[in-house]
C-alpha positions as CSV (number, residue, x, y, z in Angstrom):
1,M,122.0,-47.4,31.3
2,A,121.4,-44.3,32.9
3,S,122.2,-42.7,29.2
4,R,119.6,-45.1,27.4
5,F,117.0,-44.2,29.8
6,R,117.5,-40.6,28.9
7,S,117.8,-41.2,25.5
8,L,114.0,-43.1,25.5
9,I,112.4,-40.2,27.6
10,G,113.8,-37.5,25.0
11,R,112.2,-39.8,22.1
12,R,108.9,-40.0,23.4
13,Q,108.4,-36.4,24.5
14,A,109.7,-35.5,20.5
15,I,106.9,-38.0,19.2
16,L,104.5,-36.8,21.5
17,G,105.1,-33.2,20.8
18,M,105.2,-33.9,16.7
19,L,101.4,-35.5,17.5
20,A,100.2,-32.7,19.9
21,A,101.4,-30.2,16.9
22,G,100.0,-32.1,13.8
23,G,97.0,-32.4,15.7
24,A,96.4,-28.3,15.8
25,A,96.8,-28.4,12.3
26,V,93.4,-29.9,12.2
27,L,91.4,-28.2,15.0
28,P,88.7,-25.9,13.8
29,V,89.5,-22.3,12.8
30,K,88.5,-20.1,15.9
31,A,86.8,-16.1,15.0
32,P,88.7,-13.8,15.2
33,A,89.8,-12.1,18.6
34,V,88.0,-9.1,20.1
35,P,90.8,-6.6,21.4
36,A,90.1,-5.8,25.3
37,A,89.2,-2.9,26.3
38,G,91.9,-0.2,26.4
39,T,94.1,-2.2,23.7
40,E,94.7,-1.3,20.0
41,K,93.4,-3.6,17.4
42,A,96.5,-5.5,16.0
43,Y,96.4,-8.5,13.6
44,A,99.3,-10.8,13.5
45,A,100.3,-13.6,11.1
46,F,102.5,-16.5,12.0
47,F,104.2,-18.1,9.1
48,L,104.9,-22.2,9.5
49,G,108.3,-23.7,8.6
50,Q,109.2,-26.6,6.3
51,G,106.5,-29.7,7.5
52,G,104.1,-27.8,8.5
53,Y,102.5,-28.0,12.2
54,L,104.4,-31.5,12.4
55,F,107.5,-29.7,12.7
56,S,106.6,-26.0,13.7
57,W,105.5,-27.1,17.6
58,G,105.6,-23.5,19.1
59,I,103.7,-21.8,16.0
60,P,100.2,-22.8,17.5
61,L,101.3,-21.9,20.9
62,L,102.5,-18.7,20.2
63,E,99.0,-18.4,18.0
64,R,96.7,-19.0,20.5
65,E,98.3,-16.9,23.4
66,A,98.6,-14.0,21.0
67,R,94.7,-14.3,20.5
68,K,94.5,-14.0,24.7
69,L,96.4,-10.8,24.1
70,G,93.2,-9.9,21.5
71,F,95.0,-9.9,18.1
72,A,93.0,-11.4,15.2
73,T,95.4,-14.2,14.1
74,E,95.8,-16.4,10.9
75,V,98.6,-19.1,10.8
76,F,100.3,-19.7,6.8
77,S,102.2,-22.2,5.2
78,Y,105.9,-20.9,3.9
79,T,104.7,-21.4,0.7
80,D,101.3,-19.1,1.4
81,L,102.5,-15.6,0.4
82,T,99.4,-14.3,-2.4
83,P,96.7,-15.0,1.1
84,A,99.1,-13.6,3.9
85,W,100.0,-10.9,1.6
86,T,95.6,-10.3,0.9
87,S,95.1,-10.1,4.4
88,I,97.6,-8.0,5.6
89,L,96.6,-5.2,3.3
90,R,92.9,-6.4,4.2
91,K,93.4,-5.7,8.4
92,R,96.2,-2.5,7.6
93,N,92.7,-1.1,5.4
94,E,90.8,-1.7,8.3
95,G,92.8,-0.3,11.2
96,Y,94.8,-2.7,12.5
97,K,98.4,-3.1,14.0
98,I,100.5,-5.9,11.9
99,A,102.9,-8.5,13.4
100,L,104.6,-10.9,11.7
101,V,105.8,-14.1,13.4
102,G,108.4,-16.8,10.8
103,Y,109.9,-19.6,12.0
104,S,112.2,-21.8,10.1
105,L,111.6,-21.1,6.6
106,G,108.2,-19.0,7.4
107,N,110.9,-16.5,7.8
108,T,111.6,-16.7,4.3
109,T,108.1,-15.3,3.8
110,A,107.5,-13.1,6.6
111,T,111.2,-10.8,5.6
112,Y,110.1,-11.0,2.2
113,L,106.6,-9.3,3.2
114,Q,108.1,-6.8,5.2
115,R,110.3,-5.8,2.3
116,H,106.9,-5.2,0.4
117,L,104.2,-4.0,2.8
118,P,104.4,-1.7,6.4
119,V,104.5,-3.7,9.4
120,D,104.6,-2.8,13.3
121,L,106.2,-5.8,14.0
122,L,108.8,-8.4,12.7
123,L,109.5,-11.9,14.8
124,A,111.8,-13.9,13.3
125,I,112.7,-17.7,15.1
126,S,115.4,-19.8,13.7
127,E,116.3,-18.3,10.4
128,S,117.7,-21.0,8.0
129,S,120.8,-20.6,6.3
130,L,119.0,-22.7,3.2
131,G,116.2,-20.4,3.0
132,R,116.2,-17.3,1.5
133,N,115.7,-14.6,4.1
134,H,115.4,-11.0,3.0
135,P,117.4,-8.0,5.1
136,I,115.4,-5.5,7.0
137,N,113.4,-2.9,5.4
138,K,113.6,-0.1,8.4
139,E,111.1,2.1,6.0
140,N,108.5,-0.7,6.0
141,T,109.3,-2.6,9.3
142,K,109.3,-0.5,12.7
143,R,111.0,-2.9,14.9
144,S,112.5,-6.1,13.9
145,V,113.5,-8.9,16.4
146,L,115.7,-12.8,16.2
147,W,116.1,-15.6,18.2
148,Y,119.3,-17.3,16.0
149,G,121.1,-20.1,17.2
150,S,124.5,-22.0,16.4
151,D,123.4,-24.7,13.8
152,L,122.7,-24.0,9.9
153,L,119.0,-24.2,10.4
154,S,119.2,-21.4,13.1
155,N,122.2,-19.2,12.6
156,A,121.0,-16.7,9.7
157,G,119.7,-13.1,10.1
158,V,122.6,-12.1,12.2
159,N,123.6,-9.2,10.1
160,D,120.5,-8.3,8.2
161,G,119.8,-5.4,9.9
162,F,117.3,-6.7,12.8
163,D,116.6,-4.0,16.1
164,Q,117.6,-7.0,18.3
165,T,119.2,-10.3,18.2
166,N,118.9,-13.1,21.0
167,Y,121.1,-15.8,20.8
168,I,119.7,-18.9,22.3
169,E,121.5,-22.5,22.7
170,S,119.1,-24.6,21.8
171,M,118.2,-27.2,18.8
172,H,116.4,-26.0,16.1
173,L,113.2,-27.9,16.3
174,L,112.4,-27.1,19.6
175,M,113.5,-23.2,19.3
176,D,109.8,-22.0,18.7
177,V,108.8,-23.9,22.5
178,D,112.2,-22.8,24.6
179,P,110.7,-20.5,27.1
180,R,113.2,-17.6,26.2
181,V,111.8,-17.6,23.4
182,V,108.0,-17.5,23.7
183,N,108.3,-15.2,26.7
184,G,110.1,-12.8,24.3
185,V,107.9,-13.4,21.5
186,L,104.5,-12.5,23.7
187,A,106.3,-9.8,25.4
188,E,106.9,-8.5,22.4
189,L,103.3,-8.6,20.9
190,R,102.0,-7.5,24.0
191,S,103.9,-4.0,24.2
192,L,102.4,-3.6,20.4
193,V,98.6,-4.0,21.9
194,A,99.2,-3.0,25.3
195,P,97.6,1.0,26.5
196,A,101.1,3.0,27.9
197,R,101.9,2.3,31.6
198,R,100.7,4.2,34.4
199,D,103.8,5.6,35.6
200,E,104.9,7.3,31.7
201,R,101.1,8.8,32.0
202,I,101.9,10.0,35.8
203,V,105.5,11.4,34.4
204,A,103.7,13.2,31.4
205,A,101.3,14.8,33.5
206,N,103.6,16.4,36.0
207,A,106.3,17.5,33.1
208,P,106.6,20.7,33.5
209,V,104.3,23.3,31.1
210,P,106.7,24.7,28.6
211,A,106.6,28.4,28.0
212,P,103.9,29.9,25.3
213,I,105.9,30.5,21.9
214,P,105.6,34.3,20.8
215,R,103.0,34.6,18.1
216,P,104.6,36.0,14.8
217,T,103.6,39.6,13.0
218,R,101.9,39.8,10.5
219,R,104.9,40.8,8.6
220,E,106.4,37.5,9.6
221,I,103.9,35.2,8.4
222,A,103.5,37.2,4.8
223,T,107.3,36.6,4.4
224,A,107.8,33.0,6.2
225,P,109.0,30.4,3.3
226,P,106.0,28.4,2.5
227,P,106.1,24.8,5.0
228,A,107.9,21.7,3.6
229,Q,105.6,18.8,1.5
230,Q,105.2,15.9,4.1
231,P,106.5,12.9,2.2
232,S,103.8,10.7,1.3
233,A,103.6,7.2,2.6
234,G,103.9,6.3,-1.0
235,R,101.8,3.9,-2.3
236,L,101.9,0.0,-1.5
237,P,103.3,-2.5,-4.7
238,P,100.6,-4.6,-6.7
239,A,99.5,-7.3,-4.6
240,S,100.9,-9.2,-8.1
241,V,105.0,-9.9,-7.0
242,A,105.0,-13.0,-9.7
243,T,109.0,-12.6,-9.8
244,S,111.9,-14.9,-9.3
245,D,112.0,-14.0,-5.6
246,V,108.6,-15.0,-4.4
247,T,108.0,-18.0,-2.1
248,C,106.7,-20.9,-3.7
249,K,106.7,-24.6,-3.5
250,N,109.8,-24.7,-6.0
251,C,111.6,-22.2,-4.9
252,W,113.5,-22.7,-1.5
253,G,113.5,-25.1,0.8
254,F,116.0,-28.1,3.0
255,V,115.7,-30.2,-0.1
256,Q,115.5,-27.6,-2.9
257,S,118.2,-26.0,-2.0
258,L,120.7,-28.9,-2.0
259,G,120.1,-29.1,-5.2
260,E,116.6,-31.5,-5.7
261,A,113.2,-30.2,-7.6
262,A,111.1,-31.8,-5.4
263,S,108.5,-30.3,-3.7
264,D,107.6,-30.2,0.3
265,P,105.4,-33.2,0.6
266,W,104.2,-32.5,4.0
267,M,102.5,-29.1,2.3
268,Q,101.0,-31.3,-0.3
């Protein structure tokens, strides 16, 4: 009897979560957040998994909390490679720091983008072994963190070069609402925009003053070798990257990876 009661409660909570997440898809788009005083401009792109808002319950929550931190935010389907690419380039050119947050198959797009565009922070939740995930590009990505589980839908990416990996014992559909994941993601986002801590500033202010460096003589200046040329940041790849590796509706997914070519019905 008790087991049946718990089963009914669990089913009721799942249904309520699905309805709440589905309702988020029809909410009006909010104006971009204004960075708080003392914080840096930052933009966060969130990538839904297969099924969109219906099964990516935690993404609307994380996006809303990121806006409270002062982030400009957008939410994308895992098929929205081109719109996300365009937004990231525009925000980078406007002086924003860039964060990518992916869930499930949303990580196929998030990890692909960081292979080609410079980002400050990549946060991957539950990379699916049925998706096409991409290793971390250390030259482009300043910091990357992965939250993974034990099942087939959550256990990918462990050997892809993330700076930090966190094992979470949780079901795939509950991973992006798990408090350990939510708190970890928000802490990483907060560190991207928060000013330096007061104690760090105090330590820097009390640091001993280094001894003055002797000025070189005229002969030393004349014979000194020319300074090495600084490596250029390199040009970004063109916005058109139509290769077989680009995310699209027929490239991959739960059904597609199992050998069927049907597209995702939830994202039509």
